[in-house]
C-alpha positions as CSV (number, residue, x, y, z in Angstrom):
1,M,-18.0,103.6,16.8
2,A,-14.4,102.8,15.7
3,D,-13.1,99.3,15.6
4,L,-9.8,100.3,17.3
5,L,-10.9,101.9,20.6
6,I,-8.2,104.1,22.1
7,N,-7.9,105.9,25.1
8,R,-5.3,107.9,27.1
9,N,-5.0,108.8,30.8
10,D,-2.4,110.0,32.7
11,G,0.2,107.2,31.4
12,V,-2.1,104.9,30.0
13,V,-2.8,103.6,26.8
14,E,-5.6,101.2,26.8
15,V,-6.4,99.8,23.2
16,T,-9.9,98.2,23.1
17,F,-10.6,95.6,20.1
18,N,-14.4,96.9,19.7
19,R,-15.7,94.3,17.1
20,P,-17.9,92.3,19.3
21,E,-20.4,91.0,16.8
22,R,-16.8,88.9,15.3
23,R,-15.6,88.3,18.9
24,N,-13.0,90.8,18.0
25,A,-11.4,89.3,15.2
26,F,-9.1,91.6,13.7
27,T,-9.1,93.4,10.4
28,T,-6.7,94.9,7.7
29,A,-7.3,98.6,9.2
30,M,-7.3,97.3,12.6
31,Y,-3.8,95.9,12.0
32,G,-2.7,99.3,10.5
33,E,-4.0,101.5,13.4
34,M,-2.2,99.4,15.7
35,R,0.8,99.7,13.9
36,E,0.9,103.3,13.6
37,L,0.2,103.2,17.2
38,W,3.0,101.6,18.0
39,Q,5.1,103.5,16.2
40,S,3.5,107.1,17.5
41,L,4.2,105.5,21.2
42,R,8.1,104.7,20.9
43,D,9.0,108.3,21.8
44,D,6.1,109.1,23.8
45,H,8.0,109.3,27.3
46,S,4.6,110.2,29.3
47,A,2.9,106.6,28.5
48,R,3.9,103.9,30.7
49,V,1.3,101.3,30.5
50,V,-0.6,99.7,27.6
51,V,-3.6,97.7,28.4
52,L,-5.3,95.2,25.7
53,R,-8.5,94.2,26.0
54,G,-11.4,93.2,24.1
55,A,-15.0,94.1,24.0
56,G,-18.1,92.2,24.6
57,G,-17.2,89.7,27.4
58,K,-16.9,86.8,25.0
59,A,-13.1,87.5,23.4
60,F,-10.2,89.2,23.5
61,A,-9.7,88.4,20.5
62,A,-10.6,85.8,17.5
63,G,-8.0,85.5,15.0
64,N,-8.4,87.4,12.0
65,E,-10.8,88.1,9.6
66,I,-10.7,85.6,7.5
67,S,-12.2,87.2,4.2
68,D,-9.0,90.2,4.4
69,F,-7.2,86.7,3.1
70,L,-9.0,86.8,0.5
71,A,-9.0,90.6,-0.8
72,K,-5.0,90.5,-0.9
73,D,-2.9,89.5,-3.8
74,D,0.4,87.1,-1.3
75,A,-1.2,86.0,1.7
76,V,2.9,84.8,3.0
77,E,3.4,89.2,2.4
78,Y,0.0,89.7,4.4
79,E,1.5,86.9,7.4
80,T,4.8,89.0,7.1
81,W,3.0,92.5,7.3
82,I,1.1,91.1,10.7
83,R,4.5,89.9,11.9
84,E,6.0,93.1,11.6
85,M,3.1,94.7,13.9
86,L,3.5,91.8,16.4
87,D,7.2,92.7,16.5
88,G,6.1,96.6,16.8
89,L,4.4,95.8,20.4
90,L,7.1,93.4,21.5
91,T,9.5,95.9,21.6
92,L,7.8,98.8,22.7
93,P,9.5,100.5,25.4
94,Q,6.4,100.8,27.5
95,V,4.6,97.7,29.4
96,T,2.2,96.1,27.9
97,V,-0.4,94.4,29.4
98,A,-3.2,91.6,28.3
99,A,-6.4,92.1,30.3
100,I,-8.6,88.6,28.7
101,D,-11.9,87.6,29.1
102,G,-12.8,85.0,26.8
103,V,-12.1,83.8,23.6
104,C,-8.3,84.2,22.7
105,V,-7.2,82.2,19.8
106,G,-5.1,83.0,16.6
107,G,-4.5,86.1,15.6
108,G,-5.6,87.1,19.6
109,L,-3.3,84.9,20.9
110,A,-0.4,86.3,19.2
111,V,-1.0,89.8,20.1
112,A,-1.1,88.6,24.1
113,T,1.8,85.8,23.6
114,N,3.6,89.4,22.6
115,C,2.5,91.6,25.7
116,D,4.9,91.6,28.5
117,L,1.9,90.4,31.2
118,R,-0.9,88.5,30.7
119,V,-4.3,88.4,33.1
120,A,-7.4,86.2,32.7
121,T,-11.1,85.8,33.6
122,A,-11.6,81.8,34.4
123,S,-13.3,81.1,31.7
124,S,-11.2,82.3,29.2
125,R,-10.0,80.0,26.5
126,F,-6.3,79.9,24.8
127,G,-5.2,78.4,21.5
128,Y,-4.9,78.1,17.7
129,P,-7.1,75.7,16.0
130,I,-6.0,76.3,12.6
131,A,-5.4,72.3,11.6
132,R,-8.7,71.3,12.0
133,T,-10.2,75.5,10.8
134,L,-7.7,77.0,8.4
135,G,-4.5,74.4,7.4
136,N,-2.6,77.2,7.5
137,A,0.6,77.8,9.5
138,L,2.1,80.0,12.0
139,S,5.7,81.9,11.2
140,S,8.1,80.5,13.5
141,P,8.3,83.8,15.6
142,V,4.8,83.7,16.3
143,L,4.9,80.1,17.3
144,Y,8.4,80.2,19.6
145,R,6.3,83.3,21.3
146,C,4.2,81.0,22.1
147,A,6.0,78.4,23.1
148,A,8.1,81.0,25.3
149,V,5.4,82.2,27.4
150,F,2.8,78.5,27.2
151,G,5.6,76.0,27.4
152,E,6.3,73.8,24.5
153,S,3.9,71.2,25.7
154,L,0.6,73.3,25.8
155,T,2.0,75.1,22.5
156,R,2.3,71.5,20.5
157,E,-1.1,70.8,22.7
158,M,-2.8,74.0,21.2
159,L,-1.4,73.0,17.7
160,L,-1.4,69.4,17.4
161,A,-4.4,68.2,19.0
162,S,-6.3,71.6,18.1
163,R,-7.4,72.2,21.7
164,L,-8.4,74.8,23.6
165,V,-5.9,75.6,26.8
166,S,-8.1,76.7,30.1
167,A,-7.3,80.3,31.9
168,D,-6.0,77.7,34.9
169,R,-3.9,75.6,32.9
170,A,-2.3,79.0,31.4
171,Y,-1.6,80.1,34.3
172,G,-0.7,77.0,35.9
173,A,1.9,77.3,33.2
174,G,3.2,80.7,34.3
175,A,1.4,81.9,30.9
176,L,-0.8,84.5,33.0
177,L,0.3,86.9,36.2
178,A,-3.5,86.1,37.3
179,C,-6.8,84.3,36.7
180,V,-9.5,86.3,38.4
181,A,-12.9,85.0,38.8
182,D,-15.0,87.4,36.8
183,A,-14.8,90.7,34.3
184,E,-14.8,93.2,37.2
185,E,-12.3,91.3,39.2
186,L,-10.2,91.8,35.7
187,D,-10.2,95.4,36.1
188,A,-9.9,95.7,39.5
189,E,-6.2,93.4,39.0
190,V,-5.8,95.4,35.7
191,A,-6.1,98.8,37.9
192,S,-4.1,97.5,40.8
193,L,-1.2,96.2,38.1
194,V,-1.3,99.6,36.4
195,E,-0.9,101.5,39.7
196,G,1.8,99.4,40.9
197,I,4.2,99.7,37.2
198,A,3.2,103.2,37.6
199,Q,5.2,103.9,40.7
200,A,8.0,101.3,39.5
201,S,11.6,102.8,38.0
202,P,11.4,103.5,34.1
203,V,14.6,102.7,34.0
204,T,14.3,99.2,35.2
205,L,11.5,98.6,33.3
206,R,12.8,100.0,29.9
207,V,16.0,98.0,30.6
208,T,14.7,94.8,31.9
209,K,12.6,95.0,28.4
210,Q,15.6,95.6,26.1
211,Q,17.7,92.3,28.0
212,L,14.6,89.7,28.0
213,L,14.3,91.3,24.3
214,A,17.8,90.5,23.6
215,R,17.4,87.1,25.2
216,A,14.2,86.2,23.0
217,R,16.3,87.1,19.8
218,L,18.5,84.6,19.9
219,T,15.8,81.9,20.2
220,E,12.9,83.6,18.2
221,H,14.1,83.9,15.2
222,E,13.1,83.4,11.6
223,P,14.8,80.0,9.8
224,P,15.9,80.7,6.2
225,E,14.1,78.6,4.6
226,E,10.7,80.1,6.4
227,E,9.7,82.2,3.2
228,A,9.0,78.4,1.1
229,L,7.5,77.1,3.6
230,L,5.2,79.2,4.2
231,R,4.0,79.4,0.3
232,E,3.6,76.1,0.2
233,V,1.1,75.9,3.1
234,Y,-0.9,79.3,1.6
235,G,-0.6,78.1,-1.6
236,G,-1.6,75.0,-1.6
237,P,-5.0,73.0,-1.4
238,D,-6.1,72.5,2.6
239,F,-6.0,76.8,3.3
240,A,-8.0,77.2,0.2
241,E,-10.1,74.7,1.5
242,G,-10.1,75.6,4.8
243,V,-11.0,79.6,4.0
244,R,-13.9,78.2,1.9
245,A,-15.4,75.6,4.3
246,F,-14.6,78.5,7.4
247,L,-16.1,81.1,5.2
248,A,-19.1,78.9,3.6
249,K,-19.8,77.6,7.8
250,E,-18.8,74.0,6.8
251,K,-16.8,71.7,8.1
252,P,-13.3,71.6,6.2
253,A,-12.4,68.4,4.0
254,F,-8.5,68.4,4.1
255,R,-6.4,66.2,2.1
256,G,-3.2,67.3,2.4
């Protein structure tokens, strides 16, 4: 089976992250397929909604496949390439929906926050526990998008306290459209949402997305010193120790 399943049916494009044995962690190949898909959808007027979900019932997506970072000559360049994929998702003309059942962290949360709408099961959890796991840092646009969706307080908790946020708290903060009991109710909620979107004016939806994107661009742009900051992080000892410990399944000993 492919790691990324794409199903098109009656105006709905459903994308399933299909690595349940790895909690659907994203590989370079999966990111590449998503980039290609977003590009193909830009002028696809038959597609009205894009639904993203994770297979297996335990995770939407649990970040990136860390071993892929070791295969890259330039981790910052790889991070930039991933961010371009996220921007492609954010700027799609279709309405995008993240259907979340389980853990949604790291790269998975970045994908979810770049969707228009999010629905989740009550057992789902959200966060960026990178300060305790990898010792890396988010790019500014990814950080700002999280703050725009979850609010600054929960974003600070995710990153500075390395805590995962429960689905009910995410719903209370307005990050989720709905928080439902289980996977069956999640499917029903997504189906109802898709049905409503299909009946809406494509012009209204498209213009509204463009207006919201213009607003986001005013506050979520990358600062000029961003690349130097990220190179300091990815070239430093903490990230090297974080990757080593993660792959060895040990607790990292960060030194700063």
